[in-house]
C-alpha positions in Angstrom: -0.1 0.0 0.0 1.0 3.7 -0.9 -0.2 6.9 0.8 -0.1 10.0 -1.1 1.5 13.3 0.3 1.6 16.6 -1.4 5.4 18.0 -0.9 5.9 21.6 -1.5 9.1 22.8 -2.3 10.6 25.6 -3.1 12.2 25.9 -6.6 15.6 26.0 -5.6 15.5 23.0 -3.0 13.6 20.9 -6.1 16.5 21.7 -8.2 19.0 20.2 -6.0 16.9 17.4 -5.4 16.1 16.8 -8.6 20.1 17.1 -9.3 21.1 14.8 -6.7 18.7 12.3 -7.7 19.6 12.1 -11.4 23.2 11.5 -10.2 21.9 8.8 -7.7 20.7 7.5 -11.1 16.9 7.6 -9.1 13.7 9.3 -10.2 12.9 11.9 -7.7 10.3 10.3 -6.1 12.2 7.1 -5.3 15.0 9.5 -4.4 12.4 11.4 -1.8 11.5 7.8 -0.5 15.1 6.7 0.2 16.1 9.9 2.0 12.8 9.4 4.0 13.4 6.2 4.9 16.8 6.8 5.9 15.9 9.3 8.3 13.0 7.6 9.8 14.9 4.5 10.9 14.8 3.8 14.6 17.9 5.2 16.4 18.7 8.0 13.6 17.8 11.7 13.8 17.4 13.5 10.8 20.7 15.4 9.4 22.6 14.0 12.5 24.6 11.1 10.6 25.6 8.4 13.3 21.8 9.2 15.0 23.3 11.5 18.0 20.4 12.9 19.9 19.2 16.8 19.7 18.6 18.5 22.1 15.2 19.4 21.6 14.2 23.2 21.4 12.9 24.9 24.5 9.7 25.4 24.8 7.8 29.2 24.7 5.9 30.3 27.6 4.9 27.6 30.5 5.3 24.8 27.9 1.5 24.2 28.4 -1.3 24.7 25.8 -3.4 27.7 26.6 -7.1 26.4 27.6 -9.8 27.7 25.8 
């Protein structure tokens, strides 16, 4: 089963992704699947090749959602 995702990329990012996919001899879709799969592997953190844990960004305010 596959799912469809509408991904909007700035023109420059799209051009870089198309070039990277072509260098890897893949379609853009196939290249994006490989990138997402690699980034989503358990124990890995995107943009951190060895799965280093990233320090989470501080929450704004007190960290609680306002109640309506």
